[in-house]
C-alpha positions in Angstrom: 105.0 70.5 76.8 101.9 70.6 78.8 98.7 71.6 77.0 96.1 73.7 78.9 92.4 74.0 78.2 91.3 76.9 76.0 91.5 80.4 77.3 88.2 81.5 78.8 87.7 84.6 76.7 84.4 85.4 78.3 86.2 86.5 81.4 88.3 89.1 79.6 85.7 91.0 77.6 86.6 94.3 79.4 90.3 93.6 79.0 92.6 94.0 82.1 92.5 97.8 81.8 89.0 98.1 83.1 89.7 97.2 86.7 92.6 99.7 86.8 90.3 102.4 85.5 87.6 101.6 88.0 90.0 101.5 90.8 91.4 104.9 90.0 88.0 106.6 89.4 86.8 105.4 92.8 89.4 107.6 94.5 88.3 110.8 92.7 85.1 112.8 92.2 83.0 111.3 89.4 84.2 112.5 86.0 80.7 113.8 85.2 80.8 116.1 88.2 84.2 117.5 87.3 83.1 117.9 83.7 79.9 119.7 84.7 81.8 122.1 87.0 84.4 122.8 84.3 81.6 123.5 81.7 79.9 125.9 84.1 83.1 127.8 84.8 83.9 128.2 81.1 80.5 129.7 80.6 81.2 132.3 83.3 84.6 133.3 82.0 85.1 136.7 80.4 87.1 136.8 77.2 90.1 138.2 78.9 90.1 135.4 81.4 90.1 132.7 78.8 93.9 132.9 78.2 94.9 132.9 81.9 95.0 129.1 82.3 96.5 128.5 78.8 100.1 129.6 79.6 102.6 129.7 82.4 106.0 131.1 83.3 109.1 130.0 85.0 109.1 131.8 88.4 112.9 131.8 88.6 115.4 134.8 88.7 117.4 133.5 85.7 119.2 136.4 84.0 118.9 140.2 84.2 115.7 140.2 82.1 113.8 137.7 84.2 110.2 138.9 85.1 109.4 139.5 88.8 107.9 136.6 90.6 104.1 137.0 90.8 102.6 137.3 94.3 102.1 133.8 95.7 104.5 132.1 93.3 107.2 129.8 94.6 110.6 129.5 93.0 110.2 126.3 90.9 109.6 125.0 87.5 106.4 126.8 86.6 103.5 129.1 87.6 100.1 129.4 86.0 98.0 132.3 87.3 94.5 131.5 88.8 91.2 133.3 88.4 90.2 134.4 91.9 86.9 135.8 90.7 85.8 132.3 89.8 87.6 130.5 92.6 90.1 128.9 90.2 93.5 128.4 92.0 96.9 129.1 90.5 99.0 126.1 89.4 102.4 126.0 91.3 104.6 123.5 89.5 107.8 121.7 90.5 109.9 119.0 89.0 110.1 115.9 89.1 109.7 112.1 89.3 112.4 111.6 91.9 111.4 114.2 94.4 110.9 118.0 94.8 113.8 119.5 92.7 116.4 121.7 94.3 116.3 124.4 91.6 119.9 125.4 92.4 119.0 126.0 96.0 117.0 129.1 95.3 114.3 128.1 97.9 117.0 127.5 100.5 115.5 124.2 101.4 116.0 120.5 100.6 113.8 117.5 99.9 114.0 113.7 100.0 115.6 112.2 97.0 114.1 108.9 95.8 116.5 106.6 94.0 116.6 106.9 90.2 113.7 105.7 88.1 115.7 102.6 87.0 116.3 101.8 90.7 112.6 102.1 91.4 111.9 99.9 88.3 114.3 97.3 89.6 112.1 96.8 92.6 109.3 95.4 90.5 107.2 96.5 93.5 104.0 98.4 92.6 103.0 99.1 96.2 106.4 100.4 97.2 106.6 102.7 94.2 103.1 104.0 95.0 104.4 104.7 98.6 107.3 106.6 97.2 105.0 108.6 95.0 102.8 109.4 98.0 105.9 110.6 99.9 107.3 113.0 97.3 103.8 114.2 96.6 103.3 115.0 100.3 106.6 116.9 100.3 105.6 118.9 97.2 102.3 119.8 98.8 104.1 120.8 102.1 106.3 123.2 100.2 103.2 124.9 98.6 103.1 123.2 95.2 100.0 121.6 93.7 101.5 120.2 90.5 104.4 117.7 90.4 106.0 117.3 87.0 106.5 113.6 87.6 105.5 110.4 85.7 108.5 109.9 83.4 107.8 106.7 81.4 109.8 107.0 78.1 111.0 103.5 77.2 114.8 103.0 77.1 115.4 102.5 73.3 119.1 103.3 73.7 121.2 102.7 76.8 123.3 105.8 76.0 120.4 108.2 76.5 121.4 110.6 79.2 117.9 110.7 80.6 117.3 107.0 81.1 117.9 107.3 84.8 114.7 109.2 85.2 112.6 106.6 83.5 111.4 103.1 84.3 113.1 100.7 81.9 112.5 99.2 78.5 109.3 97.1 78.9 105.8 98.7 78.4 104.0 96.6 81.0 106.6 97.1 83.8 107.2 100.7 83.1 103.5 101.4 82.6 102.4 99.7 85.8 105.0 101.4 88.0 104.5 104.9 86.6 100.7 104.5 87.2 101.3 103.5 90.8 103.7 106.4 91.3 101.2 108.9 89.9 98.4 107.4 92.0 100.6 107.9 95.1 101.4 111.5 94.2 97.9 112.5 93.5 96.6 110.9 96.8 97.8 114.2 98.4 95.3 116.3 96.5 97.8 117.5 94.1 98.2 116.9 90.3 100.8 114.8 88.6 101.8 114.8 84.9 102.8 111.8 82.8 105.7 112.6 80.4 107.3 113.0 77.9 104.6 112.2 75.3 106.0 110.5 73.3 109.0 108.6 71.9 111.5 111.1 73.5 114.3 108.6 73.2 117.5 110.7 73.2 118.9 114.1 74.4 121.2 114.8 71.5 119.4 117.4 69.3 116.4 116.8 71.5 114.3 119.7 70.2 114.5 118.7 66.6 115.4 115.0 66.4 112.6 113.2 64.5 111.5 109.9 66.0 110.4 107.8 63.1 108.1 104.9 63.9 105.0 103.3 62.5 101.6 103.7 64.3 101.5 100.0 65.2 105.0 99.8 66.6 104.4 102.9 68.7 101.1 101.6 70.1 102.6 98.3 71.0 105.6 99.8 72.9 106.0 103.4 74.1 102.4 104.4 73.8 101.3 101.2 75.6 103.4 102.2 78.6 101.7 105.6 78.7 98.3 104.0 78.2 98.8 101.5 81.1 100.2 104.2 83.4 97.2 106.5 82.7 94.7 103.7 83.3 96.2 103.1 86.7 97.3 106.6 87.8 94.7 108.9 86.0 97.2 111.8 85.7 95.8 115.3 85.7 98.0 116.4 82.8 100.1 114.9 80.0 103.4 116.7 79.2 104.4 116.4 75.6 108.0 116.1 74.6 110.7 118.2 72.8 111.3 115.9 69.9 109.5 115.5 66.6 107.4 112.4 65.9 107.1 111.4 62.2 107.8 115.0 61.1 105.7 116.9 63.6 106.8 118.5 66.9 105.5 116.3 69.7 103.8 119.3 71.3 102.1 120.1 67.9 101.4 116.5 66.8 97.8 116.1 65.6 98.3 112.3 65.6 99.7 112.1 69.1 97.5 114.7 70.9 94.2 114.7 69.0 94.1 111.2 67.5 95.7 108.9 70.0 95.4 110.7 73.3 92.1 112.5 73.0 90.1 110.6 70.4 91.2 107.0 70.8 91.9 107.1 74.6 89.2 109.6 75.5 91.6 111.5 77.7 89.7 114.4 79.4 92.6 116.2 81.2 95.0 118.7 79.6 98.2 118.6 77.7 100.9 120.9 78.9 104.1 121.6 76.9 107.6 120.9 78.0 109.5 124.0 78.7 110.5 125.7 75.4 108.8 123.0 73.3 106.0 125.1 71.6 106.6 125.8 67.9 103.8 128.2 67.2 100.2 129.2 67.8 98.7 126.4 65.7 99.9 123.9 68.3 96.6 124.7 70.0 94.7 123.3 67.0 97.0 120.3 67.1 95.9 119.4 70.6 98.2 121.4 73.0 96.2 123.0 75.9 98.8 124.9 77.8 102.1 126.6 77.0 104.6 126.1 79.9 107.6 128.2 80.8 106.9 130.6 78.0 110.1 132.5 78.4 111.9 129.6 76.7 109.7 129.7 73.6 110.2 132.1 70.7 107.1 134.0 71.8 104.1 133.8 74.1 101.7 132.1 71.7 98.9 131.1 74.1 98.3 134.6 75.5 97.2 137.6 73.6 97.9 135.9 70.2 95.6 133.1 71.1 92.9 135.5 72.4 93.1 137.5 69.1 92.8 134.3 67.1 89.8 133.2 69.1 88.0 136.5 68.3 88.7 136.2 64.6 88.2 132.5 64.0 85.4 130.3 65.3 87.7 127.3 65.2 90.1 128.9 67.6 87.3 130.1 69.8 85.9 126.6 70.1 89.4 125.2 70.8 90.1 127.9 73.4 87.0 126.9 75.3 88.1 123.2 75.1 91.5 124.1 76.4 90.0 125.8 79.5 87.5 123.1 80.0 90.3 120.5 80.1 92.5 122.4 82.6 89.5 123.1 84.8 88.4 119.4 84.6 91.7 118.3 86.1 91.7 121.0 88.7 88.2 119.9 89.9 88.7 116.2 89.6 91.9 116.3 91.7 90.4 118.9 94.1 93.0 121.5 93.7 90.4 124.2 94.4 89.5 122.5 97.7 93.0 121.9 99.0 94.8 125.3 98.6 98.5 125.1 97.7 100.3 126.7 100.6 103.2 125.6 102.9 102.2 122.9 105.3 103.6 121.5 108.5 107.3 120.5 108.7 108.4 117.5 106.7 109.4 114.3 108.6 112.8 114.0 106.9 113.7 110.8 108.8 110.5 108.9 107.9 110.7 110.0 104.3 114.4 109.0 104.1 113.5 105.5 105.3 111.1 105.1 102.3 113.9 106.2 100.0 116.2 103.7 101.6 113.7 100.9 101.3 113.4 101.6 97.5 117.2 101.6 97.2 117.5 98.3 99.1 114.9 96.6 96.9 116.3 98.1 93.7 119.9 97.1 94.1 120.6 94.2 91.7 123.2 91.5 92.5 124.7 90.7 89.1 127.6 88.5 90.0 128.6 86.5 93.2 131.5 84.1 92.7 132.7 81.8 95.5 130.2 83.3 98.0 132.0 86.6 98.0 128.8 88.3 99.3 127.6 88.9 101.8 130.8 90.1 103.3 132.0 87.8 106.1 133.1 88.9 109.5 136.5 87.3 108.7 137.3 90.1 106.3 139.3 92.2 108.7 141.0 94.5 106.1 138.9 96.1 103.4 140.1 98.5 100.8 137.4 100.9 99.6 138.4 102.5 96.3 136.9 105.3 94.1 133.5 106.7 93.4 133.6 109.4 96.2 132.6 106.6 98.5 134.0 108.6 101.4 131.7 111.5 100.6 128.4 110.4 99.1 126.5 108.7 96.3 126.0 110.1 92.8 122.7 111.5 91.5 121.5 112.3 88.0 121.6 115.9 86.7 119.1 118.2 85.1 115.6 119.4 86.0 115.0 116.2 88.1 118.0 117.0 90.5 116.9 116.7 94.1 119.1 117.7 97.0 118.7 117.2 100.7 119.1 120.0 103.3 122.4 121.8 102.8 122.6 120.8 99.2 125.1 118.4 97.6 127.9 116.7 99.6 130.2 117.5 96.6 129.4 119.1 93.2 131.8 118.8 90.3 131.2 121.4 87.6 131.2 120.0 84.1 132.2 123.5 82.8 130.7 126.1 80.5 129.5 129.6 80.9 125.9 129.4 79.5 122.7 130.0 81.5 122.4 126.3 82.3 126.0 125.7 83.3 125.1 125.6 87.0 122.7 122.7 86.3 125.5 120.6 84.7 127.3 119.6 87.8 128.0 116.0 89.0 126.3 116.0 92.4 126.5 113.6 95.3 123.9 113.1 98.0 125.0 113.3 101.7 124.9 109.5 102.3 128.4 108.1 102.7 128.9 104.4 101.8 132.2 104.2 103.7 130.6 105.5 106.9 127.7 103.0 106.5 130.1 100.1 106.0 132.1 101.1 109.1 128.8 101.3 111.1 128.0 97.7 110.2 131.5 96.3 110.8 133.1 98.4 113.5 135.9 95.8 114.1 137.0 95.9 110.5 139.9 98.1 109.3 138.7 100.1 106.2 141.3 101.9 104.1 140.0 104.4 101.5 141.7 105.4 98.3 140.1 107.8 95.8 141.3 105.8 92.8 142.9 108.7 90.9 146.2 106.8 90.8 146.3 103.1 89.8 149.5 102.4 91.8 147.9 103.8 95.0 144.7 101.8 94.5 146.5 98.6 93.6 148.8 98.8 96.6 145.8 99.2 98.9 144.0 96.3 97.2 147.0 94.0 97.6 147.2 94.6 101.4 143.4 93.9 101.9 141.3 90.8 102.4 138.7 92.4 100.1 138.7 95.3 97.8 135.5 97.2 97.0 135.6 99.5 94.0 132.8 102.1 93.7 132.4 103.1 90.0 130.2 105.9 88.9 128.7 107.0 85.6 127.0 110.4 85.8 124.2 111.1 83.4 122.1 114.2 82.9 119.2 115.7 81.0 120.5 117.5 77.9 123.4 115.2 77.2 123.9 111.6 76.0 126.7 109.2 76.7 129.0 108.5 73.7 129.3 104.8 74.6 128.6 102.4 77.5 132.1 102.6 79.1 132.8 103.8 82.6 134.2 107.4 82.3 137.5 108.7 83.8 139.5 105.5 83.3 137.4 103.5 85.8 137.4 100.4 83.6 141.2 100.4 83.8 141.0 101.0 87.6 138.7 98.0 88.2 140.9 95.8 85.9 144.0 96.7 87.9 142.5 96.3 91.3 140.9 92.9 90.4 144.3 91.7 89.1 145.8 92.6 92.4 143.1 91.1 94.6 140.8 88.2 93.4 138.3 89.2 96.1 137.3 92.4 94.3 133.7 93.6 94.5 132.4 96.3 92.2 129.6 98.6 93.2 128.1 100.3 90.2 126.3 103.7 90.6 125.2 104.3 87.0 122.4 105.9 85.0 121.9 102.8 82.9 123.6 99.8 81.5 127.4 99.8 81.2 129.9 97.4 79.6 132.1 95.3 81.9 135.3 94.2 80.2 136.7 93.4 83.6 133.8 91.2 84.7 135.5 87.8 84.6 138.2 89.0 87.0 135.8 90.2 89.8 134.3 88.2 92.7 131.0 90.1 92.8 129.2 93.0 91.2 126.1 94.9 92.3 124.2 97.5 90.4 123.1 100.3 92.8 122.0 102.8 90.2 121.6 106.3 91.7 120.5 105.2 95.1 119.1 108.4 96.5 119.0 110.0 99.9 120.1 107.0 101.9 121.9 105.1 99.2 125.1 104.6 101.2 123.2 102.8 103.9 121.3 100.7 101.4 124.5 99.6 99.6 126.2 98.7 102.9 123.2 96.6 104.0 123.3 94.6 100.8 127.1 94.1 101.0 126.9 92.8 104.5 123.7 90.8 104.1 121.3 92.7 106.4 119.4 93.1 103.1 119.1 90.1 100.9 119.3 91.5 97.3 116.0 91.2 95.4 116.3 93.7 92.6 115.7 92.5 89.1 116.9 94.3 86.0 114.3 96.5 84.3 116.7 96.9 81.3 119.0 94.8 79.2 122.7 95.1 79.8 124.3 94.4 76.4 127.4 92.4 76.0 128.7 94.7 73.2 127.8 98.0 71.5 127.2 96.1 68.2 124.2 94.3 69.8 122.2 97.6 69.8 119.8 98.5 67.0 121.8 101.7 66.3 125.6 101.9 66.3 125.5 105.3 67.9 123.1 108.0 69.2 121.7 109.7 66.2 123.5 113.0 65.6 126.2 112.4 68.2 128.9 112.4 65.5 128.0 115.8 64.0 126.5 117.9 66.9 128.3 119.6 69.8 127.0 118.7 73.2 124.1 121.2 73.8 121.8 121.2 76.9 119.1 123.1 75.0 119.1 120.9 72.0 118.2 123.5 69.3 119.5 122.9 65.7 122.8 124.7 65.0 121.1 126.0 61.8 117.5 126.1 60.8 117.5 123.6 58.0 119.3 120.8 59.9 117.4 117.6 60.2 118.1 114.6 62.4 116.2 111.3 62.4 116.1 108.6 65.1 114.8 105.6 63.1 112.8 103.5 65.6 111.3 101.4 62.8 114.5 99.4 63.0 113.4 97.7 66.2 109.8 98.8 66.1 108.0 97.5 69.2 110.8 95.0 69.9 112.6 97.2 72.4 115.4 95.8 74.6 115.0 92.2 75.4 112.5 91.8 72.6 115.1 92.9 70.1 117.5 90.4 71.5 115.0 87.6 71.2 114.2 88.6 67.6 117.9 88.7 66.7 119.0 85.7 68.8 121.3 87.9 70.8 122.5 86.9 74.3 122.9 89.8 76.7 125.6 90.2 79.3 122.8 90.5 81.8 119.2 90.1 80.5 116.0 91.9 81.5 114.5 90.5 84.6 117.9 89.1 85.9 119.0 89.3 89.5 120.8 87.1 92.0 119.9 86.5 95.7 121.6 85.1 98.8 119.0 82.4 98.7 117.5 80.1 96.0 114.1 80.3 94.4 112.1 78.0 92.1 109.0 78.9 90.2 106.5 76.4 88.8 105.1 76.4 85.3 102.1 78.6 85.0 98.5 77.3 85.2 96.3 79.6 83.2 92.5 80.1 83.5 90.8 83.0 82.0 93.1 86.0 82.0 95.0 84.9 85.2 98.1 82.8 85.5 98.9 81.1 88.8 102.5 80.0 89.7 104.0 78.5 92.8 107.2 80.1 94.1 109.4 78.3 96.6 112.3 79.6 98.6 114.7 76.6 98.6 117.6 78.4 100.2 118.8 79.1 103.7 117.4 82.5 104.4 114.3 84.7 103.8 114.2 86.8 100.6 112.2 88.1 97.7 112.0 87.3 94.1 109.9 88.3 91.1 107.6 85.8 89.4 107.8 86.7 85.7 105.4 85.4 83.0 106.5 85.6 79.4 104.8 85.0 76.0 107.5 82.8 74.3 105.8 82.0 71.0 102.6 82.7 69.0 101.5 80.6 66.0 104.8 78.8 66.1 106.8 82.1 65.8 109.3 82.6 68.7 108.9 85.9 70.5 109.5 87.3 74.0 107.0 89.6 75.8 106.5 90.1 79.5 102.8 89.6 80.1 102.7 89.7 83.9 104.7 89.8 87.1 104.5 89.7 90.9 107.1 90.4 93.5 107.0 87.6 96.2 108.6 87.6 99.7 109.2 84.2 101.3 110.8 82.8 104.5 113.4 80.1 104.0 111.7 76.9 102.9 108.3 78.6 102.4 106.1 78.5 99.2 103.4 80.7 97.9 101.0 80.5 95.0 100.6 83.9 93.2 97.9 85.0 90.8 99.1 87.2 88.0 96.7 89.0 85.7 97.5 88.8 82.0 97.2 92.0 80.0 95.8 90.8 76.7 97.4 93.6 74.8 100.7 91.9 75.3 99.4 88.9 73.3 98.0 91.1 70.5 99.2 93.3 67.7 97.8 96.7 66.7 96.2 96.4 63.3 93.7 98.6 61.5 92.9 100.8 64.4 92.5 98.2 67.1 94.1 95.3 69.0 94.1 91.9 67.2 94.8 88.5 68.5 95.1 85.9 65.7 93.6 82.4 66.1 96.7 80.5 67.1 98.6 78.5 69.7 100.1 80.8 72.3 103.0 79.5 74.5 103.8 81.0 77.8 106.4 80.3 80.5 107.5 81.5 83.9 111.0 82.9 83.9 113.9 84.1 86.1 114.7 86.5 83.3 113.8 87.2 79.7 116.5 84.7 78.7 115.9 82.0 81.4 112.4 80.7 81.0 111.0 77.4 82.3 108.6 74.8 80.9 106.0 76.3 78.5 102.2 75.9 78.5 100.3 76.0 75.2 96.9 77.5 74.7 94.8 77.4 71.6 93.0 80.8 71.4 90.4 81.9 68.9 90.7 85.2 66.9 89.8 88.3 68.9 89.7 92.0 68.1 88.9 95.0 70.2 89.4 98.8 70.5 90.8 100.8 73.3 88.4 101.9 76.0 88.0 105.5 77.1 89.9 106.7 80.2 
């Protein structure tokens, strides 16, 4: 073990957050200017104008009693009226983090679908994710929207959560950095982005009443830290609170979350909007909620006339109402929404935007297994069987409010069933990017034979007659529903087992919303995780299979080896509740608790480290067609330097990962820094990686605390494969969060 000199704590007095805050503020009007303008406008407001900005509607023709669309509204997620007399623009809102949502085709247009959030996270590429955010923000603006309901950053506490695909993994540093860069890209267009769903919104089962139970310290060291980092980098104009309860209070009426953490401790000056149908009552305003969204879905319009009447009768409500307006106006002015009117712009460059989505997909694909050099596919493979997954039609995408479709809509949409108002949303949709066509384009001399995989005998016969069999396996996920387990649905595990038994050169392409179990793994030659790969996912998959792209994705989540490795045996409530997209309790007195104090802040790979569990594929894992080596870190101040060398035969990219592996003699595992590195064959590069001191600390007594102790850190190829450690003796240090 190599001992380094003491940490130079004088260089980290401002903590690593300060540079991110300064960088973001430089791109926006000075906060004091926006605050002064907001204050002046509030003083000019008439009493009847003070409840205009505090509530919004869904401008969608859903059902016979739907209100008419206001003049200037665009079919989308939400509309908040402006105040023309004061020059305050309306807010025109659209989902979501993966692109401009399709809203069932009501606008008769399409948009560019980025790959899923987990695919984006698997790139570990801050700059690329910011570019993707800039692209979808530009499309939203071009369609006339000025608010994008993006910025999903809930940590993956359970791989069965149906909404994991929207988010950015299980680690607060990785997820926080990436969401911050995505938000910064979106808002570079002069529109506003949210960050969501605040907070601890970890499952869809009973999502409007499940109570997320967790201690203050554990929340601050995990999910809240991801939000905090993202907000420091991205400066989102709004925070969207979640459906769930947190320690007994609805998240959108949680005094602790909204008033104590967000507004007092973090000094957040923007506004909090509710999720659609998440407002429990008028007193949510006193608990910190600033705007009621999609009020048709709530029991009543609380933040309209009722709020106005309360303000006239109660000085506390009157003061709060002014603050609500001040916060909405602050974000409007800071992000220049009044200076850049929301109206349809020039035509969208579909081809250029699709190329960005394809680059994200290429960098996000993770090579999990590659036996006997099965990949990249050799030109000698003249007969290839392509089986299953609608690979002759398109690539699967996640469902719910984040659903994006290109022009013309889905290549195929499979209804899940039901007759309720949201039945149309619950369809398994595929983008118009065809893996089979992309493979044929790269290997025109190869004979491809497709079988849909419905019948094992048919698939096995095709596999036996081929040099290589490629099985496409899909796992569709959606907002509103969780998976009961981590198996592949519709008998696909049995299909892969049978095909692999028939052909030892079987390659599996996974298109999934999160981790899955692989009981057939040992029989396969190669496995790639393609996630939901977006608008040009077929082309990205083919480029990796044939080697025109050297895979560089690294897992942003842990793939468990078994269900019993998880903190909870099942999704809380899954055994007693019927699947319900809305998530309301079946009767008023029903309670449901998700006990996150079990793992606390040790989410994902941290839980495995604490319990001594070995994953099937650990966080940070990913193979390449070349070989990399990373030196032990050299640490000075709050920066670690590591030398990365490409020792293989071709150019490629890897991720230099830095982990805390023990503190005061206690083993632990925390990602404290990372950097994606691209290298030519034989080349080396030394990279500097800032260390976020909060990852070395614990939250205690209202602040961050680093004990006087020996800290050991190491570079790693994954959370389970770390190299030589370096030891640093650090003195005790305590500090508080800085204001945003």
